[in-house]
N, C-alpha and C positions, 0 to 999 in steps of 0.2 A: 757395922757399916758395910754398905754395899760397894763392891769394886765396880767401876764403870769402864776401866781400861785393862787390857792384858798386862801381865807382869813382864818386866824387862824390855821396855821400849827405849831405843836409842834417842837421845836428845842432843840438840846443839845448845851449848851453854855459854853464857857470859858470866865470868866469875872474877873475883879479885883475890890475889894471893899476896899476903904481907911479907915483910922481910924475914919473918921467922918460918914461913912456909904454910901458915894457916890460910885455908881456902874459905872464901865466902861466896856462895852462889848468889847471883843477882837476878838473872833473867834467862829463860830458855825457851826453845820452841821444839815442837814435835808435830808429826803427822797423825791426825786422829783417825778413827776407824772409817770415816767417810773420805779420807784422803786430803782433808784440808790441813794447812799448816796453821797451828795455833801457837801464839806467842804469849808467854806467861811471865809477869813480873812478880817475883817473890816478895810477899808482904812481911812474913816473919819466919825466922828459923826457930823451930820449936825445940829441937835437940840436935846434937851432932856428936859424931864419934870420929875423930881424925887421928887415931893411934897409928903412928908411922911404922910400927912393927907388923901391921896387917897389910893385906892386899889393897885395901881401898878405904875411902871415907864415906860415911853414911850421914845423911841429913834428913830430918823430919821437918817439913815446911808447911806453910799455909799461904794461900793466894786465892784471888777471885778467878774462877775458871767457869766459862759458860754462864757468867752472870751471878754465880753464887760462891760463897766461901767454901773452899775445899782444903783437905789436908792430903799430903802425898809424901812419898819417900824418894829421895834422889841418892844415887850411888856413883862415886867417882873411883875408877880403877887406876891406881898409881902407875902400874906397869904398862897398861894399854893406852893410858891418857884418854879415857873415854868415860862419858857421862851416860847414865841410864835412869829412866823413871821406873821405879820398881813397883809402885802402887799408887793409885789415885782413888780416893774414897769420897763418898758424899758427906 
């Protein structure tokens, strides 16, 4: 799969955290390579790793971006309280 965005892009995230601490990312936005702010609603979480003994949580997700279905990786750093888009593929 071809990567269309650089690795490690900061994103603004809307997520839900349940009473047990499980995080569910819902929607995020980022600035694309042209400087436009793009808002993405997550359709499906394909896989997740939220092991609390690690530095962060990893999510593999799918959503419609630029009019077509794409998969991407999101990463949440527990200590910095920061979300990053680590990979967006065609």
